N, C-alpha and C positions, 0 to 999 in steps of 0.2 A: 715474244714475237710482237713486232709492231705491224699493225694492220690498218689498211684504209678501206672503209666501207662507203661505197657510192650507191645510194638507194633513195629514191624520191618519196617512198611511202614512209612518212615520219614515224608511225607506230612500229613498223617493221625495222626501220633503221635503229630506233631506240632499243628494240628488243635484242637485235644482234649486238649492238654496242654494249649493253648491260651484260649479256652472256659472256662476251669476250673479256670484258674487264673482270668479271667474277672468276674467270678462268686464269687470271693473272697476266693478261696481255694488254698492250698499249693500243689504243684505238683513236684514229681520226675519222671524221665522217663528212660527207657532202651530200646535199639533197638534189643536185643536178649535175649533168655531165660536164658543164663548163668549170664549175668550182672543183669538181672531182679531178678533172684533167690537170688543173692548176696545181693541186696538192700532189698529184702523182708525179708530176714533172719537176717539182721544186723540193720534195722531201724524199727520203729513202724509206722503203717499206720492205718487210719480209714477205708479205702477201697482200693481195687486194681482193675485195669482193665487189663486183660491178654488176649492177642490174642492167638488163638489156634495154628495157623501155624507160629511158630517162628523158626529162625535159631539156631543152636547149641543145644539148649534144647527146645523142643516144649512146648506150653502152658499147655498141659495136664500133662506132666511130672513135670513142675513147680508146678502145682496145687497139684499133688500127693505128692511131696516133702514137701510142706507146711502143708498139712493135716497130713502127717505121723509124722511131727514134732509138732503136736498139735497146729498149728497156725490156729486160727479160724477167722482171718481177713476176712471180707466179700469180695468175689471175683465176679466181673462181667466179664464173658467170652465173648469175641468178636470172631466172625467167619463168614466166607462166607458160611459155611455149614448150610443150611436152612432146611434140612430134620428133621422130628420129631425124628427119631432115633439118629441123631447127637445131637439135643438139650437135649434129655433125657440122653444120655451118658455124656454130659458135666455136667448136674445137678447132676447126680448120682456119678460123680467123685469128687464132693465137691464144685462145683461152686454154688453160691447163686442165681445167675441170669445169663441169656444168652441172648445176643443181636446179631441179625443177621445183617451183613453188606449188603448193605449200610444202614445207620441209620441217624436219625435226632439228632443233638447234644442235643437238649432240652430233648429228651427222655433218652439219656444216663445220662445226669445230674440228671434228676428226679430219675432214678433208683439208681444211686450212693448215692444220698442224703437220699433216703429211707433206703438203706442198712446200711448206717452209723448211721442213727437215731435209727434203730432197735437195733443195737449193743450197742449204748449208753444208751438206755432206761433201767431203772432198772426193775428187775423182781418184779411185784406187784400183782401177782395172789393171791387172797384170797382163802384159802382152809379150814379155820376154823374160827369160831367166838367164843368169850367168854365174858360173862357179869356176874360178881359175881359168883354164883354157876351154871350158865347156860352155857353149852358147846354145840357147834354145829359143826359137821363135814359135810362140804358142799359136799364132794366127796361121802361119804357113806350115806348122808342124815340122820345121826344119831344124836339125841338130848338127852342130859342128864341134869338133874338138881340135884345137891347134890349127884352125883354118880348114880342116878336112871334113867334108860332109859325111856323116854317118848314115848308112843305109839301114833304117830301122823299120820294123813292122809296127802296126798300131799298138800291140801289147807291149813291146819294148819301149816305145815312146811314152806310153802311160806310166810304165814302171819307173823310168828315169825322171819323168815329171813329178811323180809321186814322191820319189826320194829327194829330189832337189827342193821341193817345197817343205819338207819335214824339218824338224828343229831339235835334233838330239845331240849334236856335237858342239863343243865350245869354240871350234875354229870357224870363223865367219866366212860366208859366201856373200852373195848379194842378189837382191831382187831389183829389177829395173821397173819402176812403177811410174807411169806418166812422165818419163824422162828423168826421174830422180832415182839415184842408186840408194838402196836400203840394205843395211847389213842383215844377214840371216846366218844361222849356224850351218856348218858344212854337212852335207848329207853323207850317210854311210849306209852299209847294208844292215837293215833293221826293219822292224814293222812300222809301216807308215802311221803317223798319228793324225793325219788330216781327217777332218770331219767326215764320217761315213765311209772311211776307207778300210784301214785295219789290215791290209794285205802286205805280204813281204815284198820288199823292194831291193833286190840284189843288184846294186849298181857300182860295186867297188871295182869292177873290171873296166869301167868307163870313166867314173868320176875319180880324180886323183885324191 
């Protein structure tokens, strides 16, 4: 993880930098908002730590400038302001997380690593399933076969969904994930192996 730390307290800045480097991360630092904003807009980072009360340009203005420029780099805001209103203001201004001083370094590290991991994770939300002429829209819970809408009750829909997601036959079907078609095995009548399921999914009368 490459991280930018913008903090005017030299001792705290060095403390955070040392800890991040010991954890195996790359760190750039700045002691005021102006220098920090320059680094943030000219370099690429996986996450940033920005103190609210900075000289020259305060942390809130740095954050506003980044978001106005469509920079979505995860930001952990640091501040001695512990009131709920302050935390809410920071989050609504574009910070992804807010940590009140004083803090334990282990907590700051964990929060940063989670923010960076979320940014790096690909979008894999499944919104529709397809298998031969069977189409399932998981958002509207609409199922069609050969262009004909199937009138299913909630239990039948869940059974078909369970079967379509399972992977026990060598013949491929496909998942449509974020606009990309991904091959999966063809569902048959069997026990669902989806996590936490384990129920029978008799779908052979509907899925070819």
